Backbone bond lengths (Angstrom), bond angles and torsions (degrees), N, CA, C in turn:
res aa  C-N    CA-C-N  psi(-1)  N-CA   C-N-CA  omega(-1)  CA-C   N-CA-C  phi
1 M - - - 1.503 - - 1.601 101.98 -
2 K 1.331 111.23 134.17 1.462 116.37 175.82 1.486 106.20 -103.96
3 I 1.382 116.51 137.99 1.423 120.52 173.59 1.531 107.07 -127.45
4 A 1.437 109.81 148.48 1.428 119.12 -178.26 1.489 111.84 -110.55
5 I 1.311 120.12 143.49 1.459 120.85 174.82 1.502 109.06 -136.43
6 P 1.333 121.24 138.90 1.467 119.30 172.51 1.532 109.51 -81.91
7 V 1.260 115.87 129.62 1.486 122.70 -174.82 1.516 114.86 -129.39
8 D 1.372 115.88 157.96 1.387 120.88 179.45 1.505 116.29 -87.24
9 E 1.469 116.90 -23.76 1.375 119.30 -176.12 1.518 103.56 -143.25
10 K 1.342 112.63 168.26 1.584 112.92 -177.87 1.496 107.39 -99.06
11 T 1.375 114.21 64.39 1.541 121.43 165.08 1.490 111.03 -137.73
12 M 1.325 119.95 159.24 1.310 126.41 178.97 1.597 113.30 -69.60
13 E 1.307 113.66 -20.61 1.496 120.85 -178.34 1.520 111.22 -88.95
14 T 1.304 118.45 -6.83 1.489 121.11 -176.32 1.529 110.62 -63.01
15 S 1.288 109.70 164.49 1.479 120.77 168.86 1.343 113.54 -68.80
16 V 1.432 120.46 149.15 1.475 122.15 166.03 1.540 103.72 -74.78
17 C 1.335 116.12 135.61 1.373 124.85 -179.01 1.621 113.33 -70.98
18 A 1.258 122.69 131.81 1.391 124.66 -172.89 1.557 114.52 -67.15
19 S 1.465 108.97 -22.44 1.306 112.37 -174.15 1.638 106.65 -117.80
20 F 1.280 117.73 126.49 1.526 122.60 -173.79 1.497 106.32 -70.49
21 G 1.322 112.73 -61.18 1.575 115.74 -173.65 1.462 115.45 -66.41
22 R 1.300 122.28 -27.43 1.484 126.93 -176.56 1.624 110.81 -106.94
23 A 1.386 118.69 14.75 1.347 118.46 175.25 1.586 109.48 -66.10
24 P 1.351 122.69 143.04 1.405 122.35 179.63 1.540 112.80 -65.99
25 Y 1.412 113.37 -33.93 1.499 116.00 -175.93 1.512 110.02 -139.28
26 F 1.240 119.39 165.37 1.390 127.76 163.38 1.546 112.21 -121.46
27 L 1.337 108.26 132.17 1.527 114.17 174.41 1.547 104.90 -91.05
28 I 1.331 116.63 132.66 1.390 122.06 174.71 1.480 102.71 -114.22
29 Y 1.383 120.46 118.96 1.414 123.41 177.79 1.477 115.10 -126.17
30 D 1.371 112.48 130.32 1.397 122.93 -175.03 1.516 104.04 -95.42
31 T 1.362 113.87 113.58 1.433 118.95 174.18 1.460 120.15 -67.79
32 E 1.282 121.34 -18.44 1.437 125.76 170.07 1.479 116.30 -76.42
33 T 1.366 115.47 -53.11 1.483 122.21 -173.86 1.467 108.54 -87.13
34 K 1.344 120.66 -19.60 1.556 126.09 -177.50 1.515 104.16 71.12
35 Q 1.357 122.64 21.59 1.470 120.77 178.55 1.575 106.42 -92.21
36 S 1.368 111.58 150.43 1.420 117.31 -178.40 1.543 101.66 -130.51
37 D 1.251 113.75 139.16 1.522 125.80 169.28 1.465 112.98 -128.69
38 F 1.264 117.43 148.19 1.484 120.77 -177.10 1.524 106.35 -120.00
39 L 1.425 115.15 132.05 1.387 120.65 177.22 1.454 113.61 -113.53
40 D 1.206 120.20 133.43 1.420 129.10 173.57 1.543 106.76 -56.96
41 N 1.278 122.88 133.81 1.438 122.99 176.63 1.587 108.70 -92.80
42 S 1.245 117.01 98.82 1.477 115.62 -173.44 1.636 107.63 -76.11
43 A 1.314 116.47 -9.67 1.457 120.78 176.80 1.505 114.57 -77.11
44 A 1.446 115.37 -20.11 1.386 119.77 -177.16 1.553 115.57 -50.10
45 A 1.315 117.47 -39.92 1.505 127.70 -171.77 1.639 108.34 -89.00
46 S 1.237 115.89 -1.22 1.474 116.91 -176.83 1.473 112.68 -68.44
47 T 1.390 114.59 145.22 1.469 113.12 178.64 1.459 113.35 -83.83
48 G 1.228 114.86 -14.82 1.551 118.46 172.00 1.486 111.15 -157.76
49 G 1.338 115.27 157.17 1.523 121.69 172.52 1.518 107.44 74.48
50 A 1.304 120.67 22.41 1.467 117.51 176.65 1.511 118.09 -60.81
51 G 1.230 114.81 -36.26 1.528 121.59 172.67 1.386 113.55 -58.25
52 I 1.305 120.30 -45.52 1.495 125.51 -179.74 1.521 107.85 -65.43
53 K 1.360 114.84 -49.91 1.475 120.52 -176.74 1.541 110.99 -63.93
54 A 1.347 118.02 -36.86 1.445 125.21 173.95 1.622 114.08 -65.31
55 A 1.282 112.38 -37.24 1.475 122.48 177.70 1.423 107.78 -60.77
56 Q 1.398 115.35 -57.93 1.391 123.11 -178.76 1.602 113.42 -54.67
57 A 1.357 115.58 -38.87 1.500 117.08 177.42 1.662 109.64 -65.64
58 I 1.362 113.42 -33.04 1.495 113.99 170.32 1.469 115.28 -66.62
59 V 1.287 121.42 -40.02 1.384 130.52 170.74 1.492 110.85 -52.49
60 D 1.344 116.05 -54.84 1.387 123.44 176.87 1.513 120.90 -59.74
61 S 1.345 111.28 -27.76 1.556 119.33 175.53 1.427 112.74 -78.90
62 K 1.365 119.86 3.40 1.449 124.30 -179.90 1.550 116.20 61.02
63 A 1.360 112.49 21.78 1.535 113.24 175.66 1.502 114.34 -66.74
64 N 1.328 117.09 151.39 1.424 121.42 172.64 1.421 119.58 -102.08
65 A 1.361 115.43 -10.69 1.513 119.94 177.59 1.595 103.39 -148.86
66 L 1.320 112.16 158.25 1.465 126.89 177.38 1.521 108.82 -125.83
67 L 1.330 115.17 122.09 1.490 118.67 177.94 1.410 106.98 -104.51
68 T 1.276 125.06 112.80 1.465 123.78 -173.96 1.563 107.95 -153.34
69 P 1.378 116.03 155.75 1.382 121.80 -179.20 1.521 113.56 -74.16
70 R 1.290 117.16 -30.39 1.461 122.35 -178.93 1.614 108.81 -161.74
71 C 1.286 112.21 159.49 1.548 118.51 -176.63 1.430 108.16 -152.83
72 G 1.447 115.34 137.19 1.411 116.62 176.37 1.478 113.92 -82.94
73 E 1.273 112.75 167.84 1.455 118.93 -170.26 1.546 114.02 -64.58
74 N 1.375 115.64 -43.77 1.362 120.18 -178.20 1.639 112.99 -65.14
75 A 1.327 109.93 -40.97 1.480 116.28 176.25 1.598 109.79 -71.78
76 A 1.204 121.91 -31.81 1.471 123.82 171.86 1.529 112.96 -67.17
77 D 1.323 119.48 -35.38 1.376 121.78 173.03 1.400 115.49 -62.47
78 V 1.398 120.36 -42.94 1.496 125.22 175.25 1.524 106.64 -62.98
79 L 1.250 125.27 -45.25 1.441 129.57 -172.36 1.653 105.05 -69.48
80 K 1.282 116.14 -47.43 1.424 118.38 174.74 1.429 118.51 -52.56
81 A 1.399 110.36 -47.43 1.522 119.17 177.83 1.492 112.15 -53.44
82 A 1.335 119.37 -31.93 1.518 125.76 -174.89 1.502 107.81 -95.30
83 D 1.370 120.10 9.59 1.460 124.56 -178.07 1.559 116.25 57.97
84 I 1.442 112.67 36.48 1.447 118.20 177.13 1.452 107.15 -97.90
85 Q 1.370 116.44 123.43 1.458 125.86 177.66 1.523 111.37 -70.12
86 I 1.268 122.56 136.38 1.408 121.37 179.18 1.622 103.06 -112.11
87 Y 1.379 114.15 130.53 1.436 125.78 -179.42 1.500 112.59 -119.94
88 K 1.310 117.84 143.61 1.430 122.48 -173.81 1.552 108.61 -87.92
89 T 1.309 122.59 123.41 1.360 124.86 178.83 1.500 113.03 -83.97
90 S 1.342 118.20 160.15 1.411 129.97 177.28 1.473 103.01 -90.05
91 S 1.381 115.20 -179.93 1.566 115.52 -177.63 1.474 110.17 -83.79
92 A 1.254 119.47 4.45 1.484 127.03 -171.72 1.494 109.06 -77.80
93 S 1.369 113.95 178.61 1.544 119.92 -173.17 1.615 107.80 -76.34
94 A 1.322 109.53 165.65 1.567 112.88 -179.26 1.507 110.14 -53.33
95 K 1.384 117.80 -46.46 1.478 119.87 -179.20 1.544 109.77 -58.46
96 D 1.343 124.43 -46.59 1.279 125.10 -178.89 1.555 113.93 -62.79
97 N 1.331 118.07 -33.42 1.435 121.29 175.06 1.656 110.77 -70.99
98 I 1.329 111.08 -40.11 1.444 114.54 172.85 1.555 111.27 -54.52
99 D 1.318 115.87 -49.57 1.531 119.19 -178.70 1.524 113.16 -59.96
100 A 1.493 109.62 -41.22 1.499 113.61 -179.78 1.516 110.34 -66.49
101 F 1.376 122.12 -38.76 1.320 126.28 176.28 1.560 113.32 -60.55
102 A 1.295 114.82 -41.16 1.517 122.97 175.76 1.480 111.97 -61.80
103 D 1.295 116.73 -37.06 1.426 123.99 -178.57 1.609 110.48 -87.83
104 G 1.184 116.65 4.60 1.528 123.03 179.92 1.489 116.87 62.66
105 K 1.488 109.02 32.55 1.516 114.60 178.79 1.486 114.89 -97.51
106 L 1.300 124.62 -0.58 1.422 128.23 179.43 1.480 110.14 -94.32
107 P 1.368 116.32 125.13 1.498 120.92 179.41 1.385 107.88 -77.78
108 L 1.361 118.09 153.47 1.531 125.36 164.84 1.472 111.08 -52.73
109 L 1.294 117.68 139.41 1.498 116.47 174.40 1.599 107.88 -80.96
110 D 1.285 112.14 120.33 1.476 116.91 -175.62 1.486 113.15 -110.69
111 E 1.333 114.41 -8.74 1.498 119.53 -174.56 1.502 107.56 -102.94
112 I 1.330 117.64 80.23 1.464 119.54 -173.94 1.672 97.42 -94.13
113 H 1.401 106.81 128.34 1.447 112.77 177.94 1.518 117.40 -88.72
114 A 1.280 121.84 163.36 1.461 121.55 -172.58 1.546 111.37 -73.59
115 G 1.270 120.53 -5.48 1.451 127.80 178.67 1.442 108.14 87.19
116 F 1.470 115.25 172.88 1.391 114.94 -171.39 1.542 109.70 -104.64
117 H 1.337 117.05 -9.51 1.544 119.44 169.65 1.572 115.98 27.29
118 G 1.245 115.74 60.93 1.459 116.68 165.46 1.579 105.78 84.16
119 H 1.276 124.03 13.94 1.466 127.13 179.24 1.537 112.80 -91.34
120 G 1.378 115.00 14.37 1.432 118.73 -175.86 1.538 114.86 -80.88
121 G 1.330 114.66 -4.95 1.439 119.21 176.64 1.482 106.28 103.79
122 N 1.402 116.52 167.58 1.574 119.02 174.31 1.338 114.53 -107.70
């Protein structure tokens, strides 16, 4: 199984990024091979639609699950259409969240927010 996590740096010890769509990188971790890859998030610099673009990158990475602290409605719709489960991370490192996921300790993310849709100010 492949899991995706928005992260601040390209290490397993990095923090999970608080923003899914604007995360600098995504960690793609394969639970079977224990291999980790880092993708640059090209959506991070987008003026709009970052969550949707980031979600499509996760779909394209062939991930089966996303571990994130929060997710917007439009991004969640893209992920759900691809049968990608969304789990809520703790405030721990990416590696700690992977371990918690493997142990069945992360809950499904059920608080999907409406998204920020241009509310970032002018």
